C-alpha positions in Angstrom: 18.8 -2.9 -10.5 17.8 -3.2 -7.1 18.6 -6.6 -5.4 16.5 -8.1 -2.4 18.0 -11.5 -1.2 15.7 -14.1 -0.9 15.7 -15.4 2.6 14.3 -18.1 5.0 13.1 -15.2 7.2 12.0 -17.9 9.9 15.7 -18.7 10.6 17.6 -15.5 9.2 19.1 -17.6 6.5 19.8 -16.1 3.1 20.5 -18.0 0.1 22.6 -16.9 -2.9 19.4 -17.0 -5.0 18.2 -13.4 -6.0 14.6 -12.3 -5.8 14.4 -9.4 -8.0 10.8 -8.2 -8.1 9.8 -6.6 -11.4 6.7 -5.1 -10.2 6.1 -3.8 -6.7 3.3 -2.0 -5.5 3.1 0.0 -2.5 0.0 1.1 -0.4 -0.5 3.6 2.3 -3.7 4.9 3.9 -4.2 8.8 4.8 -7.1 10.1 7.2 -7.4 12.2 10.2 -9.4 10.3 13.0 -10.8 7.9 10.2 -12.3 10.9 8.2 -12.1 11.4 4.7 -9.9 8.4 4.5 -8.3 7.5 1.0 -5.6 4.8 -0.1 -2.8 5.0 -2.4 -1.2 2.6 -4.7 2.1 3.2 -6.2 4.0 1.2 -8.7 7.7 0.7 -9.1 8.7 -1.4 -12.3 12.5 -2.6 -12.2 13.0 -0.1 -9.5 11.7 2.6 -11.3 8.3 4.7 -10.3 5.7 4.1 -13.0 3.1 6.9 -12.5 1.0 6.0 -15.1 0.1 2.7 -12.9 -0.3 5.0 -9.5 -4.2 4.6 -8.3 -6.1 6.3 -5.6 -9.0 4.8 -3.5 -11.7 6.6 -1.8 -12.3 4.4 1.4 -16.1 3.4 1.7 -16.6 0.7 4.4 -14.3 1.3 7.4 -15.8 3.4 10.1 -13.2 5.2 12.5 -9.6 5.2 12.3 -8.9 1.6 11.7 -5.7 1.7 9.3 -5.7 -2.3 9.0 -9.2 -2.6 7.8 -8.7 0.3 5.3 -5.7 -1.1 4.1 -7.7 -4.6 3.8 -10.5 -2.8 1.9 -8.0 -1.3 -0.5 -6.3 -4.3 -1.6 -9.6 -6.3 -1.7 -10.9 -3.8 -4.2 -7.2 -3.7 -6.2 -7.7 -7.4 -6.6 -11.2 -7.6 -7.5 -10.4 -5.2 -10.1 -7.4 -7.4 -11.5 -10.2 -9.9 -12.5 -12.5 -7.4 -14.2 -9.7 -5.4 -15.7 -8.1 -8.1 -17.3 -11.0 -8.3 -19.8 -11.2 -4.4 -20.0 -7.7 -3.1 -20.3 -6.5 -1.4 -17.3 -2.7 -2.3 -17.1 -2.4 -1.0 -13.5 -4.9 -3.5 -12.3 -4.4 -6.3 -14.5 -0.9 -6.9 -14.0 -0.1 -9.0 -11.1 2.6 -7.7 -8.4 6.1 -9.6 -7.5 5.5 -7.9 -4.0 3.2 -5.9 -2.2 4.7 -3.2 0.3 2.4 -1.9 3.0 3.1 1.5 4.8 2.6 -0.1 8.6 3.6 -2.7 10.7 2.3 -6.3 11.8 -1.6 -5.3 11.8 -1.3 -4.4 8.4 0.5 -7.1 7.3 -1.8 -9.5 8.9 -5.1 -7.8 8.0 -4.0 -7.7 4.4 -2.7 -11.3 4.2 -6.2 -12.8 5.6 -7.9 -10.3 3.2 -6.0 -11.6 0.1 -6.3 -15.3 1.3 -10.1 -15.0 1.6 -10.5 -13.6 -2.0 -8.0 -16.3 -3.1 -4.9 -14.3 -3.4 -2.5 -16.7 -1.5 0.7 -16.3 -3.4 1.4 -12.6 -3.4 4.2 -11.8 -1.4 3.4 -8.9 1.4 5.8 -6.9 3.7 5.0 -3.9 5.9 7.6 -1.2 6.8 7.0 0.8 9.9 7.9 4.7 9.7 9.5 5.2 13.0 12.3 2.3 13.2 12.3 1.4 9.5 11.5 -2.2 10.7 10.4 -4.6 8.2 7.2 -7.0 8.9 6.6 -10.3 7.3 3.6 -12.4 7.7 5.3 -15.6 8.3 7.8 -13.9 11.0 6.6 -12.8 14.5 9.9 -10.1 15.2 10.5 -7.4 12.5 13.4 -7.7 10.3 16.1 -4.9 10.6 18.0 -4.5 7.4 21.2 -2.5 7.6 20.9 1.2 7.2 23.1 1.3 4.3 21.0 -1.5 2.3 20.0 -1.0 -1.2 16.8 -3.3 -0.4 16.0 -0.9 2.5 16.4 2.4 0.5 14.0 0.9 -2.1 11.5 0.1 0.5 11.5 3.5 2.0 11.4 5.1 -1.3 8.6 3.2 -2.0 6.8 3.8 1.2 7.7 7.6 1.0 6.2 7.7 -2.4 3.0 6.1 -1.5 2.5 8.5 1.4 3.2 11.7 -0.7 0.5 10.5 -3.4 -1.9 9.3 -0.7 -1.5 13.0 1.0 -2.0 14.8 -2.3 -5.4 13.1 -2.5 -6.3 13.5 1.0 -5.6 17.1 1.5 -8.2 18.3 -1.0 -11.0 15.9 0.3 -10.1 16.9 4.0 -10.4 20.6 3.1 -13.4 20.7 1.3 -16.0 20.4 4.2 -14.0 23.4 5.8 -15.4 25.8 3.1 -18.8 24.7 3.5 -21.1 27.0 5.2 -25.1 26.7 5.7 -25.5 30.0 3.5 -24.2 27.5 0.6 -27.7 25.8 1.0 -30.5 28.5 -0.1 -30.6 29.3 -3.4 -29.4 32.3 -4.9 -27.6 33.0 -1.5 -24.4 30.7 -1.8 
């Protein structure tokens, strides 16, 4: 089992109490210059991937390359589906995550925290993990948290982030490549 120690992140003091998230959802955005943007949600339960709960999102409202806005849209849609699917039975959306992990830094964490608060989801733990330095960003902490490189918690967060990135990329590639195969000769009947 993966153990993530519960800390007072503002003072770097950790307690002996353990916070062991049962359900962790990780989100990533994939786009090129804002074009054909998609989002992914991957779910780990008890530290193990749960592919039947993975979901993909086509970004609808964001114009241009604005990852924080796109991430906010995905999370707002996910939690609005939570309310609907508790009635209709999609377990992936009706389950409440213990922890939300974002592929990104302070901008994504701030935008998503604000978006969740706006729809009344204030008690969800959110953190971001940056790709380059593997820094952890938390809403209540201005400076990033740096976990030891051999930390089991960091290994789990990287695994989540990489899986969300892979899943988003697999959805984005066909959408990105589809317009490249279009020709004006496809339009006239009998020619294309």
